[in-house]
C-alpha positions as CSV (number, residue, x, y, z in Angstrom):
1,M,96.2,175.5,232.5
2,K,94.8,178.0,235.0
3,K,97.1,180.7,233.5
4,I,95.8,180.0,230.0
5,M,92.1,180.1,231.2
6,L,92.8,183.4,233.1
7,F,94.4,184.9,230.0
8,K,91.3,183.9,227.9
9,I,89.0,185.5,230.4
10,I,91.0,188.8,230.6
11,S,91.2,188.9,226.8
12,F,87.4,188.3,226.5
13,L,86.7,191.1,229.0
14,F,89.1,193.7,227.6
15,F,89.1,192.9,223.9
16,P,86.2,195.4,223.1
17,A,88.0,198.2,225.0
18,I,91.3,197.5,223.2
19,C,89.5,197.5,219.8
20,F,87.8,200.8,220.7
21,A,91.1,202.3,221.7
22,M,92.8,201.1,218.6
23,Q,90.1,202.4,216.4
24,N,90.2,205.9,218.0
25,K,94.0,205.9,217.7
26,L,93.9,204.9,214.0
27,Q,91.2,207.4,213.1
28,Y,92.9,210.7,213.8
29,V,92.4,214.1,212.2
30,E,94.4,217.2,213.1
31,V,93.6,220.7,211.9
32,K,96.2,223.4,211.7
33,V,95.8,227.0,210.5
34,A,98.6,229.2,209.3
35,S,98.4,232.7,208.0
36,F,100.7,234.4,205.5
37,Y,98.8,237.6,205.8
38,S,101.2,240.5,205.8
39,K,101.6,243.9,204.0
40,E,104.4,242.5,201.9
41,T,102.5,239.4,200.8
42,R,99.3,241.4,200.2
43,K,101.1,243.6,197.7
44,K,102.3,240.6,195.6
45,K,100.8,239.4,192.4
46,P,99.4,235.9,192.5
47,Q,102.4,234.2,190.8
48,E,104.7,236.0,193.2
49,A,102.7,234.9,196.2
50,L,102.7,231.3,194.9
51,K,106.5,231.5,194.6
52,V,106.7,232.4,198.3
53,I,104.4,229.6,199.3
54,S,106.2,227.0,197.1
55,K,109.1,227.1,199.6
56,Q,106.8,225.9,202.4
57,S,104.3,223.7,200.6
58,K,104.8,220.4,198.7
59,K,101.4,219.4,197.3
60,P,98.9,222.2,197.9
61,Q,95.2,222.1,197.3
62,I,94.5,225.7,196.0
63,I,91.0,227.2,196.2
64,V,90.2,230.3,194.1
65,F,86.9,232.1,193.7
66,A,86.4,232.0,189.9
67,I,82.8,231.7,188.7
68,S,80.5,234.7,189.5
69,K,77.2,234.5,191.3
70,E,75.6,234.8,187.9
71,G,77.2,231.5,187.1
72,K,79.5,233.0,184.5
73,L,83.2,232.7,183.9
74,S,84.5,235.7,182.0
75,E,87.3,235.7,179.4
76,R,89.0,238.3,181.6
77,S,88.9,236.0,184.6
78,L,90.0,232.9,182.9
79,T,92.9,234.6,181.2
80,F,93.9,236.0,184.5
81,Y,93.8,232.7,186.3
82,V,95.6,230.8,183.6
83,K,98.5,233.3,183.5
84,E,98.7,234.2,187.2
85,V,97.6,230.9,188.9
86,L,97.6,227.8,186.8
87,K,100.8,228.2,184.9
88,P,102.8,229.4,188.0
89,L,101.4,226.3,189.8
90,N,102.8,224.1,187.1
91,K,106.1,225.9,187.3
92,Y,106.6,226.0,191.1
93,F,105.0,222.7,192.0
94,N,105.9,220.6,188.9
95,K,102.2,219.8,188.4
96,N,102.1,218.3,191.9
97,Y,99.0,220.3,193.1
98,Q,95.3,220.5,192.8
99,C,93.5,223.8,191.9
100,F,89.8,224.2,192.6
101,F,87.6,226.8,190.8
102,Y,84.8,227.8,193.2
103,D,81.5,228.4,191.5
104,L,79.6,231.2,193.4
105,S,76.4,230.9,191.4
106,S,74.2,229.9,194.3
107,W,75.1,233.0,196.2
108,D,72.4,234.7,194.1
109,Y,69.7,233.7,196.6
110,S,66.9,235.0,194.4
111,L,67.4,232.1,192.0
112,W,66.9,229.4,194.6
113,D,63.8,227.3,194.8
114,C,63.0,229.0,198.2
115,K,60.0,226.9,199.2
116,E,61.8,223.5,199.0
117,N,65.5,223.6,198.6
118,F,68.6,225.4,197.3
119,D,68.7,223.7,193.9
120,R,69.5,225.6,190.8
121,K,71.1,224.5,187.5
122,Y,74.8,224.5,187.4
123,C,75.6,227.3,185.1
124,Y,79.1,226.1,184.3
125,S,80.0,222.7,182.9
126,K,82.3,220.6,185.0
127,K,83.1,218.7,181.8
128,L,84.5,221.9,180.4
129,I,86.5,222.7,183.5
130,N,88.0,219.2,183.5
131,S,89.1,219.6,179.9
132,T,91.9,221.7,181.3
133,N,93.6,218.5,182.4
134,K,94.4,217.9,178.7
135,A,96.2,221.2,178.7
136,G,98.4,220.0,181.5
137,F,96.6,221.6,184.4
138,S,95.2,219.9,187.5
139,L,91.8,221.7,187.9
140,D,88.5,220.8,189.5
141,I,85.4,222.6,190.5
142,I,83.4,223.1,193.7
143,Y,79.8,224.4,193.7
144,S,78.4,226.8,196.2
145,N,75.1,225.0,195.6
146,D,76.6,222.1,197.6
147,F,77.8,224.5,200.3
148,F,74.2,225.7,201.1
149,K,73.0,222.1,201.2
150,W,75.8,221.2,203.5
151,L,75.0,224.3,205.7
152,Y,71.4,223.3,206.1
153,K,72.3,219.8,207.1
154,S,75.3,220.7,209.3
155,A,73.7,223.5,211.2
156,K,71.2,221.0,212.7
157,N,74.0,218.7,213.9
158,F,76.4,221.5,215.0
159,N,73.8,223.9,216.5
160,T,76.0,224.9,219.4
161,E,79.2,225.4,217.3
162,F,77.3,227.5,214.7
163,S,75.6,229.5,217.5
164,N,79.0,230.3,219.0
165,I,80.4,231.4,215.6
166,L,77.4,233.7,215.0
167,K,78.0,235.5,218.3
168,Q,81.5,236.6,217.4
169,E,81.6,240.3,216.5
170,L,84.7,239.9,214.4
171,L,82.5,238.2,211.7
172,W,79.9,240.9,211.6
173,E,82.1,244.0,211.3
174,V,83.1,243.4,207.7
175,S,79.5,243.4,206.4
176,C,78.6,246.3,208.7
177,K,81.1,248.5,206.9
178,K,79.7,247.7,203.5
179,R,77.4,250.3,202.1
180,F,75.6,248.1,199.7
181,V,72.5,245.9,200.4
182,D,72.0,243.1,197.9
183,K,68.3,242.9,196.8
184,S,68.4,239.1,197.1
185,F,69.3,239.1,200.8
186,P,65.6,239.3,202.1
187,K,65.0,236.1,200.2
188,L,67.2,234.2,202.7
189,K,64.3,234.3,205.2
190,E,62.2,232.3,202.8
191,T,64.8,229.6,202.3
192,P,65.4,226.5,204.4
193,L,68.1,228.6,206.3
194,G,65.3,230.6,207.8
195,Q,64.0,227.4,209.5
196,I,67.2,226.8,211.4
197,G,67.0,228.0,215.0
198,C,70.5,229.5,215.3
199,F,70.2,231.4,212.1
200,F,66.7,232.8,212.4
201,P,67.3,235.6,214.9
202,Y,70.0,237.0,212.7
203,L,68.1,236.7,209.5
204,N,65.1,238.3,211.1
205,K,67.2,241.2,212.5
206,S,69.5,242.2,209.7
207,V,69.9,240.0,206.7
208,A,72.4,242.2,205.0
209,I,75.2,241.9,207.6
210,F,74.7,238.1,207.6
211,Y,76.8,238.0,204.4
212,S,80.2,238.0,206.0
213,T,79.2,235.3,208.5
214,L,78.0,233.1,205.8
215,Q,81.3,233.5,203.9
216,Y,83.2,232.7,207.1
217,I,81.2,229.5,207.6
218,E,81.6,228.7,203.9
219,S,85.4,228.3,204.4
220,I,84.6,225.4,206.8
221,Y,82.8,223.6,204.0
222,L,85.5,224.4,201.5
223,V,88.1,222.9,203.8
224,E,86.0,219.8,204.5
225,E,85.1,219.2,200.8
226,T,88.7,219.7,199.7
227,V,90.0,217.1,202.2
228,K,87.4,214.6,201.0
229,K,88.4,215.1,197.4
230,F,92.1,214.8,198.4
231,L,91.5,211.5,200.2
232,K,89.4,210.1,197.4
233,K,92.0,211.0,194.8
234,N,94.7,209.3,196.9
235,K,92.4,206.3,197.3
236,Y,93.2,206.3,201.1
237,K,96.4,204.5,200.3
238,Q,98.6,206.4,202.7
239,E,98.1,205.8,206.4
240,K,99.5,209.3,207.1
241,N,98.1,212.1,204.9
242,I,99.0,215.8,205.0
243,C,96.4,217.8,203.2
244,E,97.7,221.4,202.6
245,I,94.9,223.7,201.7
246,I,95.4,227.3,200.5
247,L,92.6,229.8,200.4
248,F,93.9,232.1,197.7
249,L,92.2,235.4,198.2
250,P,92.3,238.7,196.3
251,N,93.0,242.0,198.0
252,D,91.1,242.5,201.2
253,E,88.9,239.4,200.8
254,M,90.8,237.9,203.8
255,N,89.1,240.4,206.1
256,Y,86.1,238.1,206.0
257,Y,88.2,235.6,208.0
258,L,90.5,237.8,210.0
259,G,88.6,241.0,210.5
260,T,89.7,244.6,209.5
261,K,92.0,245.3,212.4
262,S,95.5,244.2,211.7
263,G,96.4,244.1,215.4
264,Q,93.9,241.3,215.9
265,W,95.1,239.0,213.1
266,S,97.1,236.6,215.2
267,E,94.1,236.1,217.6
268,A,91.8,235.9,214.6
269,V,93.9,233.0,213.2
270,K,93.5,231.1,216.4
271,L,89.8,231.8,216.5
272,F,89.5,230.6,212.9
273,Q,91.2,227.3,213.9
274,N,89.0,226.9,217.0
275,N,85.8,227.5,215.0
276,I,86.5,225.1,212.1
277,T,88.3,222.3,214.0
278,P,85.4,220.5,215.8
279,I,83.2,220.5,212.7
280,V,85.8,219.5,210.1
281,T,87.4,216.9,212.4
282,K,84.1,215.1,213.1
283,N,82.9,215.2,209.5
284,V,86.2,214.0,208.1
285,M,86.3,211.2,210.6
286,D,82.8,210.2,209.8
287,F,83.7,210.3,206.1
288,L,86.6,207.9,206.7
289,K,84.4,205.5,208.6
290,E,81.7,205.6,205.9
291,S,84.5,204.8,203.4
292,N,85.6,201.8,205.5
293,V,89.1,203.3,206.1
294,K,90.3,201.7,209.3
295,S,93.9,203.1,209.4
296,N,94.3,206.7,208.6
297,T,96.0,209.8,210.1
298,T,95.1,213.0,208.3
299,T,96.7,216.3,209.1
300,I,94.9,219.3,207.6
301,D,97.2,222.3,207.2
302,I,95.2,225.5,206.2
303,K,96.9,228.6,204.9
304,L,95.2,231.9,204.2
305,L,97.1,233.5,201.3
306,P,96.2,237.0,199.9
307,F,97.3,238.4,196.5
308,K,97.0,241.7,194.8
309,Y,94.6,242.1,192.0
310,Q,94.9,245.3,190.0
311,E,93.4,246.0,186.6
312,N,95.0,249.3,185.8
313,K,97.2,252.0,187.4
314,S,94.3,254.1,188.6
315,D,92.9,251.2,190.5
316,N,94.7,250.9,193.9
317,G,93.9,247.2,194.1
318,Y,92.2,247.3,197.4
319,M,88.7,248.5,196.6
320,C,85.9,246.3,195.3
321,T,88.0,244.8,192.5
322,R,87.6,241.0,192.2
323,P,88.8,238.8,189.4
324,Y,85.7,236.7,189.6
325,V,83.1,239.5,189.5
326,F,81.2,239.5,186.2
327,R,80.8,243.1,185.0
328,K,77.7,243.7,183.0
329,K,78.4,247.3,182.1
330,N,81.2,249.6,181.0
331,S,82.7,252.0,183.5
332,I,84.5,254.6,181.4
333,S,85.7,256.6,184.5
334,K,87.5,253.5,185.9
335,G,88.6,252.2,182.5
336,I,86.7,248.9,182.9
337,K,84.9,247.2,180.0
338,K,81.9,244.9,180.4
339,D,82.8,241.2,180.5
340,V,82.2,238.5,177.9
341,S,81.4,235.0,179.1
342,V,83.8,232.3,178.0
343,S,82.5,230.1,175.1
344,P,83.7,226.5,174.9
345,T,85.8,227.5,171.9
346,N,87.4,230.4,173.6
347,F,87.9,228.4,176.8
348,T,90.1,225.9,174.9
349,K,91.9,228.8,173.2
350,I,92.7,230.6,176.4
351,I,93.9,227.6,178.4
352,T,96.2,226.4,175.6
353,Q,97.8,229.7,174.7
354,K,101.5,230.2,175.5
355,V,102.2,232.6,178.3
356,E,105.6,233.7,179.5
357,L,106.0,234.1,183.2
């Protein structure tokens, strides 16, 4: 009898601690970063790069920059992505993948409602993007508008983490080497970002070079948002989830994450992991708790994968060429024609056309 009473007392005293330990053990998030950045991979076309990655990934979540900051998707861009990305994904992964078109439209800061928030109308229809599923593709869209809202909210909660990221010279050097200064950059001071303590000194000092740092931080949001979409799609059924995320980047775009010095890339990958891990881990765990998921182990495997984008033979493929840039004018010297925005009719026509790989 005394043994039974003693057992009950011990159980009563230690039960909360046991539950807490079990809860922390069941809610587990791990972030890994791998880089496939090499001269050989960088020179490969998208479908060739995807073939390489298909030997190491099973169910990737691919993120590509697709819709320009003007909120436009050109016929040139869509044709390129269908041929070089979506159809190869179907071939190499047997439709066992998820591709995300990233809408960069809110990167045009001049279109924000600067006094109150970051809101602007979505320039491209999610309904139209989702119609690609009827064509046999697995495609979704992520909006940069949501990134800036996330940034404003997260920077207050992760003030120390963001402050540490902002101090890293690696992130500033890419923008420092750019000769252009976007006219919309000064508008950043007038936005809610200018009210955040860790951002203000940099916005006040040099808004132009803040660009590369913002893009770096943006990758944290893209990873977090992709993981949430992945877990929702799987309805949290699996207790052990492996979310493979691939940032599929054209030409030298990866310099924004690893810097311009090739000898520092291995260190830059570790730095990238250290920077994103605390923020992504906490936010994903909070998301699981809010979704009432009690038993879940999620491993996030991030790969930075470059590909070569080249429009013609005279273009060396490493300059300012980007498949998502919307060109408003002809450039006769470079053999580049101005872009045409995709209409709903042409959208359907392009995604359903037969293309031989």
